[in-house]
N, C-alpha and C positions, 0 to 999 in steps of 0.2 A: 627332451622337452619338445612339446607339439606346438607348431606354429599354425596360427589361424590363417585361412585361406586369403584374407585381405591384407596380409603383410608378405612384403618381397623380402627375402633374405639374399644379400649378394656378397658371397663369400670371395676374397682375393684369390684364393685357390681354384675357384671355377671359372675364373676368366680366362679364356684362351690367351696365350703369350702373343700370337699375332694380332689378336684384337687389342690387346694392351698397346703393342707397339704403334699401330695404327692410331689409336687414340693420344698417344703422346707426341707422334710425328705432327698430328693436327696442332698440337701447341708448339711446334717448333722444337722438340726435345727428342734426341736419338736415345733409345733404349737398347743397349747392348747385353749380350750374354754375360759378359765380365761384370757389368753393373748389376744385373740380377744376382751374381754370384755373391757380389761383395755385400749385397743387402742381407742374402740368406746367412752370410757369415756373421752378422750382427747378433743374431739370437744364439748362435754357437759361442761365440766369445763371451756373451755376458753369462752364460751358463757354464763358464769354465770349470773343468774338473780337474783335480789334482790328486795324485797317487798318496795313498795312507800307508804310512808305515806303521805297522801294530806295534812295533817296539817303542813307539812314541806315545802310545796310549797307556792310560792307568792299568795297573799300579806301577808301571815302569817309570823310571826317570826320563824324560825326553831329552833327545841328543842335544837340543839347544840350551839346556841347562847344564851340560857337562863340558862345555868349553867357552873360552873368552869370545864376546861377541866384537862387533867392530867398534872403533874409537867412536866415543861419543859425538865428536864433530867432524865425521867421516864425509859426511856431505853437508857443507856449510848452509846450504839452503834448505836441505830436506827433500825427501822424495817419498812417493807412496810405498807401500810394501810390494814387492815383487809378485806377490799372489793376487795383487789387484792391477796388474799391468793391462788387462783387458778394458779397464774403465778409461775410456778416452772420448775425445769428440771424434764423430765419423763423418763422412761426406756421403752423399748420393751423387756418383760419379757421373750421370747423365743429366742432372739437374741444371747445370750450367756449362756455358759453351767452352770456358777454360779454368784454371785453378787460381787466376788472379781475380776475376769476378765471380767469386763463389761462396759457399756457406758451409760451415761445420756445425755439426748438432750436439746439444747437450744429452748425455746420457742419463736420462731422469731414471731408468730402470735400476741404477747402480746407486743411486743418490739417498741420503736421508737428510731430514731436517730441510729447512726452507732455503739455506745459503749455498749456492753453487760455487765451488771453488774457482779461483780465476782460470786456472789450467783447463777447465771443463766448460767454461761459459762460452756459449754459442757464439760463433764469429760470422758475420757477414761482411764482405768487402766488394767493392766495386772497381777498384783499380790495383789490388794487392796490397800487402801490408808494408808500411814505410817505416823508417827509423830516424827521429828527429833529436837532434842535439838540444837538450833543454836549455843550454847556453844560448842557442840560436832562435829559440822559439820566440815569436811575436804574436800579438792578438790586436789587431785594428778593430776599433769601434768608431763608426762614422755614420753619416746620414744626418736624419734628423735627430741629432743630439746636441747640446749646447757646446760641447767642445770635442772635437776628434781627439781619439787618444790612442796610443799603442802601448800595450801592457807586455811586460816580459812575466814569466813565468812566476819569478818571486814577487812580482808586483801583485799578481793575483793571489797569492799565497799570504800576503799581507792582510787581506780583508778578512774578517771573521769567518769561519768555516761552519759548516753543519754536515752531520753524518746522518743519512736515513737509509732504510731498507726498503727497496721497492723491486717489484719485477721488471723484466725487460724482454719485449718480444717483438719478433719481425712480423710485419703485416702479412707475410706470406706464410705463417705457421699454420700447418694443416691445410695449406692450400692446395696441394696435391690430390685432395681426397674429394674435391667438389663433384667430379663426374662418376665417382665410386670408390670402392675399396682398391687403392693401387699399391700401398706400401704395407708390408706385413712387419712392422717394427714401430714401436712407441717412439724410440729415438729419432726415426725418420718422420713421424707423422706429427709429433708434438715437441720436437728437439731444438726449435727456434725459439726457445724460451729460456730465461735464466732468472735468477733473483739474487741479488747482492746487496751489501752495503756500500754506499758510495759516499765519497767526502770531497766536498768543494765549497764554492762560494755562491749563495743565491745571487742569480742575476739582478734581481730588484736592487741589491745592496749596491752593486758597482753602478747601475744606473742612477742611484740616488746621488752618487758621487758625480757622475758624469752629467746628468740631466738630460731629461728627454724634452725635445720640442713640443710644442702643440701640433696635433695633426699626426703624431707617429702612431700608426696603427697595425703596422707589421714589421718583423724582423726576419733578415735574411742571413742565416747562418751559413758559411761555406767552408769546406774543409781543403786541406792543403795537400790532399793526395792526388795522383794523376787524374782520378775521375772527377775532381773537384766537385763532389756532392754537396748540393744546397737544397733547402727547403724554405718555404714561407711559413712563417710561426705568427699567429696573431697576438698582439701584445698583452692580451689578458692572460694567455697561458704564460708568457715570459714574466709578467709581474706577480703571477701566482705561485709557482713552485719550479721555475727552470733554475738549474744549477750548473755552474762552470765546474766540472769534475775533474780532479787531478789523482784521485785515488779510489781504490776500490779493493774491499775485504781487507783493509789495513795497509795495503802496499800500494807503490805508484801503479798507475794504470799499465797495464802491458801494451805493447805496440799494436796488437791485433785489436785492441779495445780503444785506441785513441790517443796513446802516450804523445806528449804529455799532458794535453787539456782535451776534453771533449763536452759537448751539450748534453744534459741529461733533462728529459721531460718526462716525469713520472706518470705511467699509465698510457703513454702515447706510442705511435708506431717508433720501431727502432731506427729506420732510416732517416726520421727528423732530427734524431739524436747525434749531430755531426760529430764525426771523429776527426782528430788531427785539425782541431779548430784553428782558422786563420783570421777570420773576419766576421764581424756582426755589423749588418748595414740595417738601419731603420728608415722607414718610409711610409708613405700614406696608402699604398696598395701592394698586393702580392706580386709575385715576379712571375708565377706560371712557368716555372722551369721544367725540365723533362721529367724529373722524378716526382711531379705532382700533375703532370697532364698526360703524357703518353704512357706513365708508369704510375703504380701506387694509387690508381683510381679504381673504383668497383664497378664491374659492368652489371648492369640490371637486367631483368627480363626482357624489357623491350628494346634493348641493345644501347641505352644511354649510359654514359659513365656517371658514377656518383663520386663527386670531389669533395675534398675536405673532410673526410671521414677518420679523424685521427684517434680516438680514444677507442680501447678494447672493451667489449662488454664482457659479462661473466663467462667463465670457461671452466672447465674440470676435464680430467682424464684419470683412469685406473692406472697405478704404476706397478701393481702386483695383484693379480697376475697380469701378464702381458705377453707378447709374442717371444720376448727376450727372457721373461721371468715366468716360465709356466709351471704347472702343477704335476709335471710328469713323475717327479720324485717325492710328491706328498703323499701321506697316509690318509685314510679315510678319518673323518671327526671334524672337530670345529677348526676353523682356519680364518685368517685376517685378511680381508680385502683393503688395500690400501690406494691411496691417490693424492692428487694436489687440485687445487682450485685457485683461480686467480680473477682479478677484475682491475681494468684500467680505469674505472670510474667510481671505485669506492672499496668497501670491505665485504669479504665474503662472510654472509650471515647464516647460510645453511647449505649443506650438501645432502642430497638424496641418493641412495644406491638401490639399483634393481638387479636380481639375478635371473629374471625371467624375460629379458628384452624389453622393458618398460611397462608391462602390465601392472606390476605391483612395485611401489616404492616404500623404502623405509630408511629414517633419518640416520645418518652416519654421526661419528663422534670427530670434534676437532682434536688433532694431537699435536698442534703447534699453537704459536700465538698467530691472533687474527689481526693482521695490520692491513691499513688500507693501501691499496694499489700494490699489494705484494701476494707471493704465494702462500697459500695456507695448507696445512696436511690435515687430511682425515682417514678415518679407519672404520670398517665395518666387519663385526665379527658373523660368521655364517657356518653352517655345517655342509660338508661336501662328503658325499657318499660315492664318489666316482660318478656322479651324475653329470650329464652335459648343462651347461647354463650359457646365459647371454647376459654378460655382465656390463652394466652402465652406470654413470654417475651424472648428476645434473647439479649446477651450483646455482645459487641465489645470492645476489649481492645488496648492500643496503640501499640501492636505489629502487629495489623491488623488482629488478629485472631477473628472470629465470633463464637459463640456458635452454636453447630450442633443439627439438629433434631435427634430425636431416630432412624429413619431409617438410616440416615447417620453414626451415631455412631455404629449401629449394623452391618452395611456394612463393616466398617472398622475393627471393633474388634470382631464381634460375640456377643453371648448373654449369655457367660459363665463369663463374667468378675466380679470383685467384687469391684475393685478400680478405683478412677477417673472418675466416672461417671457424665458428665456434659451436658447431653442431655436437650433441651427446655422442661420444665414442662408445662403440659396442665392441667388446673383444668376446669371441665365441671360445668357451672352454669345452673341449671334448671329453669323453668319459675317460680317456687315457691321460688327461692332463695338458694335452696339446692346445695351445692358445693362438687364434688367429684373428685378423682384422676383418669385420663384417659390418656392412651397412644394413639397417632395416629402415624400409620405407614402408609407410602406411599408406593404403588406397583410398 
């Protein structure tokens, strides 16, 4: 594929390791050789190879059909096949200072459908994972309410519940890519995203019972973990679709997801959806706590920080091919390009796919339900003759917003941002089927 002179292609493999190290050190992150090796291992693990015993192929009777299997209830909870042992959440070791305030990433390259299993749902903690005895759990609701109240888990479960499917995303998803192509892995670039069915009580239902006082404009939810994470939430969002969640994908929340109760705010930053929830306070003004002042603000080109930018705009990424799921074992001919799209502001209405770096676009087909504020699956059929490609996708939601290019986003906000990066992702497919993360910038 020929690239015009007015386009700059930046490939992760062309960036000198020492330059990458200096760039990350500027951000206060230490990049080690071991860290690079661990990232490189992601692609290898995702393309796990297993030996083939020809005696198990037709017309022979396979070995697994000639002897008794394990007892039906051998594993009372159940577990994945041993041949899927590589499908796990993974860390970027140098991203955080320690493993308490850390993040693990969803392996989208290995998933199908829109629901992320609980064991693969990405996790972000600020003070480690804690265990709470549900019998000891208490939720305090106070401030500008007509009656202060303390609820047990059973009290919360007595209220009418709802079950909804929504995406869940960290504000820093894809944030390491602002300055250029840094991570050669779909799981590492876009893995701070999940989509699940959550069950709980709409917060407005409880507030109708408790009663809000006149002048209540903000809610402060606080977690009971050592970090005591809290954020200011406008009352409009609270009364719209906020939920006190106690179950995810049909089972109780897992400890790393906030067991026994967390706050859920569809379409908004994950850090606002407080885990291990201990209290809700209502007041006339926001609190300006650390996680919304020194952190989780967006730096603009002129150096000013943009605050209170909560909802995610339309985004998408190709999941096959990707660095972990390349085409090195694919034959010439027709092949499916697959991906996911999502928006925190509405429903995905269209996804376009390009195989020439954005020069031409064609409409993809949806292969899943199109739900508001949820992940949507899409696919596009193309022909591959061992030719190089620059594969991209761009999503549009029902607000009319279309996902921007990297150049458009950088022109609007600069290259020093951390949060809410939703630029079009480019995967370079080489003639041998290898796939790499690249950035395309228009001059």
